[in-house]
C-alpha positions in Angstrom: 155.4 -61.4 -98.9 152.2 -63.3 -98.1 150.5 -62.7 -94.8 149.6 -65.9 -93.0 146.8 -66.2 -90.5 148.7 -66.8 -87.3 147.2 -68.7 -84.4 146.8 -65.6 -82.3 144.6 -64.1 -85.0 142.3 -67.1 -85.4 140.0 -66.3 -82.5 137.3 -65.0 -84.9 136.8 -66.7 -88.2 133.3 -65.5 -89.1 132.0 -62.0 -89.8 130.3 -60.5 -86.9 126.7 -59.2 -87.4 126.1 -55.5 -87.5 124.2 -54.5 -84.4 122.4 -51.4 -83.0 123.9 -48.5 -81.1 127.1 -49.3 -79.2 127.8 -48.9 -75.5 130.7 -46.7 -74.5 133.9 -48.5 -75.6 137.6 -47.6 -76.0 138.7 -48.2 -79.5 142.3 -47.9 -80.5 142.8 -46.3 -84.0 146.2 -46.3 -85.6 147.3 -43.8 -88.3 150.3 -41.9 -89.5 148.8 -38.4 -89.3 151.4 -36.6 -87.1 152.2 -33.3 -88.7 150.5 -30.1 -87.5 147.9 -30.0 -90.2 147.3 -33.8 -90.0 146.9 -33.8 -86.2 144.4 -31.0 -86.4 142.4 -32.9 -89.0 142.4 -36.3 -87.2 141.3 -34.5 -84.0 138.0 -33.9 -85.8 137.4 -37.6 -86.2 138.3 -38.3 -82.6 135.9 -35.6 -81.4 133.1 -36.9 -83.5 133.6 -40.5 -82.4 133.8 -39.5 -78.8 130.4 -37.8 -79.2 128.9 -41.2 -79.9 129.6 -42.1 -76.3 132.7 -44.2 -77.3 136.3 -43.2 -76.9 138.9 -42.8 -79.6 142.3 -44.1 -78.3 144.8 -42.4 -80.5 147.5 -44.7 -81.9 149.5 -42.2 -84.0 152.7 -43.6 -85.5 155.2 -41.0 -86.6 157.3 -41.4 -89.7 154.7 -41.5 -92.6 153.0 -44.5 -94.1 156.2 -46.3 -95.1 157.1 -46.5 -91.4 153.7 -47.0 -90.0 152.3 -49.7 -92.3 154.7 -52.5 -91.4 154.0 -51.9 -87.7 150.3 -52.0 -88.3 150.5 -55.1 -90.4 152.8 -56.8 -87.9 150.2 -56.2 -85.1 147.3 -57.5 -87.1 149.2 -60.6 -88.3 150.7 -61.1 -84.9 147.4 -61.4 -83.0 147.4 -57.9 -81.5 145.0 -56.0 -83.7 143.8 -52.4 -83.1 140.2 -51.4 -83.4 140.7 -49.6 -86.7 143.6 -48.6 -88.9 144.4 -46.2 -91.7 145.7 -47.4 -95.0 145.4 -45.8 -98.4 142.4 -47.2 -100.3 143.7 -49.5 -103.0 145.9 -52.6 -102.6 147.8 -51.9 -99.3 145.6 -54.2 -97.2 144.9 -56.7 -100.0 146.8 -59.6 -98.5 145.4 -59.0 -95.0 141.9 -59.3 -96.4 142.8 -62.4 -98.3 144.2 -63.9 -95.1 140.8 -63.4 -93.4 142.1 -60.9 -90.9 139.9 -57.9 -91.9 136.3 -57.2 -91.2 133.7 -57.4 -94.1 131.7 -54.1 -94.1 129.4 -55.0 -96.9 126.3 -55.3 -94.7 126.9 -51.8 -93.2 127.7 -50.3 -96.5 124.5 -51.7 -98.1 122.4 -50.5 -95.1 123.8 -47.0 -95.2 123.8 -46.8 -99.0 127.5 -46.0 -99.4 127.3 -46.7 -103.1 125.0 -43.7 -103.5 126.9 -41.2 -101.4 130.6 -42.0 -102.0 131.8 -40.3 -105.1 133.5 -41.0 -107.4 132.7 -44.7 -107.6 136.3 -45.7 -107.9 136.8 -44.9 -104.2 134.5 -47.6 -103.1 135.9 -49.9 -105.8 139.3 -49.4 -104.1 137.8 -50.9 -100.9 136.2 -53.8 -102.7 137.8 -57.2 -103.0 135.9 -60.2 -104.5 132.7 -58.2 -104.3 132.9 -57.4 -100.6 133.7 -54.0 -99.1 136.5 -53.9 -96.5 137.2 -50.2 -95.8 135.7 -46.8 -95.4 137.2 -44.1 -97.7 137.4 -40.8 -95.9 138.9 -38.4 -98.4 140.3 -37.8 -101.9 143.9 -37.0 -101.8 145.7 -36.2 -105.0 149.5 -36.0 -105.5 149.3 -33.7 -108.6 150.1 -30.3 -107.0 152.9 -27.8 -107.1 153.1 -25.5 -104.1 154.9 -22.2 -104.6 156.1 -19.6 -102.1 155.0 -16.2 -103.4 157.6 -14.5 -101.2 160.4 -16.6 -102.5 159.7 -15.5 -106.1 159.3 -11.9 -105.1 162.7 -12.0 -103.4 164.2 -13.6 -106.5 162.7 -10.8 -108.7 160.8 -13.2 -111.0 157.0 -13.7 -111.4 155.3 -16.7 -109.7 155.3 -19.4 -112.4 152.1 -20.6 -114.0 153.5 -24.0 -114.9 156.4 -26.4 -114.5 158.3 -25.1 -117.5 158.3 -21.5 -116.2 159.3 -22.9 -112.8 162.3 -24.6 -114.2 163.3 -21.4 -116.0 163.0 -19.5 -112.8 165.4 -21.9 -110.9 168.6 -20.0 -111.6 167.1 -16.7 -110.2 166.0 -18.5 -107.1 169.4 -20.0 -106.5 171.1 -16.6 -107.0 168.8 -15.3 -104.3 169.9 -18.0 -101.9 166.6 -20.0 -102.2 166.4 -23.7 -102.8 164.4 -24.0 -106.0 162.6 -27.3 -105.2 162.1 -28.9 -101.8 162.1 -32.7 -101.8 162.5 -34.5 -98.5 164.7 -37.6 -98.1 162.0 -40.2 -97.6 161.9 -42.4 -100.6 158.1 -42.0 -101.2 158.6 -38.3 -101.8 161.0 -38.6 -104.7 159.0 -41.5 -106.2 155.7 -39.5 -105.9 157.4 -36.4 -107.5 158.3 -38.6 -110.5 154.8 -39.9 -110.8 153.5 -36.4 -110.8 156.0 -35.4 -113.5 154.9 -38.5 -115.5 151.3 -37.3 -115.4 152.1 -33.7 -116.1 154.8 -33.9 -118.7 154.0 -37.3 -120.2 150.2 -37.1 -119.9 147.5 -39.2 -118.3 147.6 -41.8 -121.1 151.3 -42.3 -120.6 150.8 -42.7 -116.8 148.2 -45.4 -117.5 150.3 -47.2 -120.1 153.0 -47.6 -117.6 151.2 -48.3 -114.3 147.9 -49.8 -115.4 149.0 -51.6 -118.6 152.5 -52.4 -117.3 153.9 -51.5 -120.8 157.6 -52.0 -120.3 158.5 -51.2 -123.9 156.7 -47.8 -123.6 158.4 -47.2 -120.3 161.8 -47.6 -122.1 160.8 -45.4 -125.0 161.2 -41.7 -126.1 158.0 -40.5 -124.4 159.3 -41.5 -121.0 162.7 -40.1 -121.9 161.1 -36.6 -121.8 159.7 -37.4 -118.3 163.2 -38.5 -117.1 164.6 -35.2 -118.4 162.1 -33.4 -116.3 163.0 -35.6 -113.3 166.6 -34.7 -113.9 165.7 -31.0 -113.8 163.8 -31.6 -110.5 166.8 -33.4 -109.1 169.1 -30.5 -109.9 166.6 -28.0 -108.4 166.3 -30.1 -105.2 170.0 -30.8 -104.7 170.4 -28.5 -101.6 167.3 -29.8 -99.7 168.6 -31.1 -96.4 165.4 -32.3 -94.7 163.9 -35.7 -94.3 160.1 -35.4 -93.6 157.6 -34.1 -96.2 156.2 -31.5 -93.8 159.7 -30.2 -93.1 160.0 -29.7 -96.9 156.7 -27.9 -96.9 157.9 -25.7 -94.1 160.8 -24.6 -96.4 158.2 -23.3 -98.8 156.1 -21.7 -96.1 159.2 -19.9 -94.7 160.3 -18.8 -98.2 163.5 -20.8 -98.0 162.4 -22.9 -100.9 160.6 -21.8 -104.0 158.2 -24.8 -104.2 157.4 -28.4 -103.6 155.7 -31.2 -105.5 153.4 -32.7 -102.9 149.9 -33.9 -102.4 147.1 -31.7 -101.3 147.7 -32.8 -97.7 150.4 -30.0 -97.7 147.5 -27.5 -97.5 147.0 -28.4 -93.9 150.5 -27.2 -93.1 149.9 -23.8 -94.8 146.7 -23.4 -92.8 148.4 -24.2 -89.5 151.0 -21.6 -90.4 148.3 -19.0 -91.0 149.0 -18.6 -94.7 146.3 -17.8 -97.3 146.0 -19.5 -100.7 146.5 -17.0 -103.5 148.1 -14.5 -101.3 151.0 -16.2 -99.5 151.3 -19.2 -101.7 150.2 -20.5 -105.1 149.0 -24.0 -106.0 149.2 -25.4 -109.5 147.2 -28.6 -110.0 148.9 -30.9 -112.6 152.0 -28.6 -112.4 150.0 -26.2 -114.6 150.4 -28.6 -117.5 147.7 -31.3 -117.1 144.9 -30.4 -114.6 143.8 -33.8 -113.4 143.6 -35.3 -109.9 144.1 -38.8 -108.8 141.4 -40.5 -106.8 143.8 -41.8 -104.2 143.4 -41.0 -100.5 142.9 -42.5 -97.1 140.6 -45.2 -95.8 140.0 -47.0 -92.5 140.0 -50.8 -92.3 138.7 -52.7 -89.3 140.5 -55.9 -88.1 138.3 -58.8 -87.2 137.9 -58.8 -83.4 136.6 -61.3 -80.9 135.3 -58.6 -78.5 131.7 -57.9 -79.3 131.6 -54.4 -77.7 134.6 -53.3 -79.7 133.0 -54.7 -82.8 130.0 -52.5 -82.1 132.3 -49.6 -81.6 133.9 -50.3 -85.0 130.4 -49.9 -86.6 129.9 -46.6 -84.8 133.3 -45.3 -86.0 132.6 -46.4 -89.6 129.3 -44.5 -89.6 131.0 -41.4 -88.0 133.7 -41.3 -90.6 131.1 -40.8 -93.4 128.8 -38.4 -91.5 128.3 -35.2 -93.5 129.4 -32.8 -90.7 132.5 -35.0 -89.9 133.4 -35.1 -93.6 133.4 -31.3 -93.8 135.3 -30.7 -90.5 138.0 -33.3 -91.3 138.6 -32.4 -94.9 138.7 -28.6 -94.4 141.6 -29.1 -92.0 143.3 -32.0 -94.0 143.3 -30.1 -97.3 141.7 -33.0 -99.0 138.4 -33.4 -100.8 135.4 -35.1 -99.2 134.3 -38.5 -100.5 130.6 -37.5 -100.2 129.1 -36.0 -103.3 126.2 -34.4 -101.4 127.9 -31.9 -99.1 128.8 -28.2 -99.8 132.2 -27.0 -98.8 131.4 -23.2 -98.7 134.5 -22.6 -96.6 136.9 -24.2 -99.1 140.0 -22.1 -99.9 141.2 -21.3 -103.5 143.2 -24.4 -103.8 140.4 -26.7 -102.6 138.1 -25.0 -105.0 140.4 -25.8 -107.9 140.4 -29.4 -106.8 136.6 -29.5 -106.5 136.3 -27.9 -110.0 138.6 -30.6 -111.5 136.6 -33.3 -109.7 133.3 -31.9 -111.0 134.7 -31.9 -114.6 135.5 -35.6 -114.2 139.2 -35.1 -114.8 140.2 -37.9 -112.5 142.5 -40.9 -112.7 143.6 -43.8 -110.5 146.9 -43.6 -108.6 149.7 -46.0 -108.0 148.2 -47.3 -104.7 145.4 -48.7 -106.7 147.4 -50.0 -109.6 150.6 -51.5 -108.1 151.4 -54.0 -105.4 153.4 -52.9 -102.4 156.4 -54.8 -103.6 156.4 -52.9 -106.9 155.9 -49.6 -105.1 158.9 -50.3 -102.9 161.1 -51.1 -105.9 160.0 -47.8 -107.5 160.7 -45.9 -104.3 164.2 -47.3 -104.0 165.0 -46.4 -107.5 163.9 -42.7 -107.3 165.4 -42.3 -103.8 168.7 -43.3 -105.3 168.2 -41.2 -108.4 167.6 -38.0 -106.4 170.4 -38.7 -104.0 173.0 -39.6 -106.6 173.6 -36.9 -109.3 176.0 -39.3 -111.1 173.2 -41.7 -112.0 172.4 -41.0 -115.6 168.8 -40.6 -116.8 169.4 -43.4 -119.3 170.4 -45.8 -116.5 167.4 -44.7 -114.4 165.0 -45.2 -117.2 166.3 -48.6 -118.0 165.9 -49.7 -114.4 162.5 -48.2 -114.3 161.4 -50.2 -117.4 162.7 -53.4 -115.8 160.5 -52.6 -112.7 157.5 -52.1 -115.0 158.2 -55.3 -116.8 158.0 -57.3 -113.6 155.3 -55.2 -111.9 152.2 -56.9 -110.4 
């Protein structure tokens, strides 16, 4: 789908200059952070922005990014833009930018030296289209985590696994104890994301890049990927009794000990924190499923629609500066469970799992993620496939792999 510049959105056709301090202005900010941990984190942004004399008007949209993004896009293309909106940095706003609907932040980024403070460099690259910067990255979120309930494994009488293979081996004991081995919610992005994590952990980083960066359909149909689909089949069997929809509901199954574990991004940490649980004591986290300790440099960013209102435009600048403020970065990311985008701040209060992520980041064991490598159309096809795969135990791994290879062959 190509976004067209509609007449209602044509009021401003040139970039507005960056000005000095803004007067107090209400600015609506849309996002999909609605779980307990997410709400606590975004409140830090709102508090910091309000401290500038402006006012954060919260435009939370429940239902995760897959639900929220079409609503956000419809408002922008339909001539009813918000002041700022969350997307994942990467290609999600690409067509909005190409349609001339989003604000160019290059002047502000140059003035405030974002290129020097935002690390790794790929984060800002994900905000850059045709040499111009269009978003503010606010965190590094990585999908490659396995979250385990220590209490569930104690109840089952088996040690907490140290990797995916041990986890699969422990599944029968968990089931015998009345515990769901693996919690996977019903939203399509969850099963698709779990597969991508398995691809990285079981297949390796090179295999992930061959598939999603190089779009190597022959490789996707081959024996290396067959191993990954076998692991996905194990995950499907382990998750068959999950009866929740939202990701945070699946996380809560782990928190309550009703499920042994969950493959989910580091945003799950916020839910454990809100529940008063302690990393290493109540739950265990395994980056890269304990097989391949690497993190993707995906995450969240804020984009700013082009507005006609000069005061709101000034408030946009104040918000952009606030999002990257060192104190704001610490406060937000500690509650969100993500890593900060600034390489010059110290997270002394980081828990055990965040420290693992920071260590991996420091070693440079990073990789791009699908938001940066695939179009939204391709992502949707992939989500549909794995949603069906996890929901239908009669779909063979061979059929699923063939359909996956076909998606890779036509990917853009």
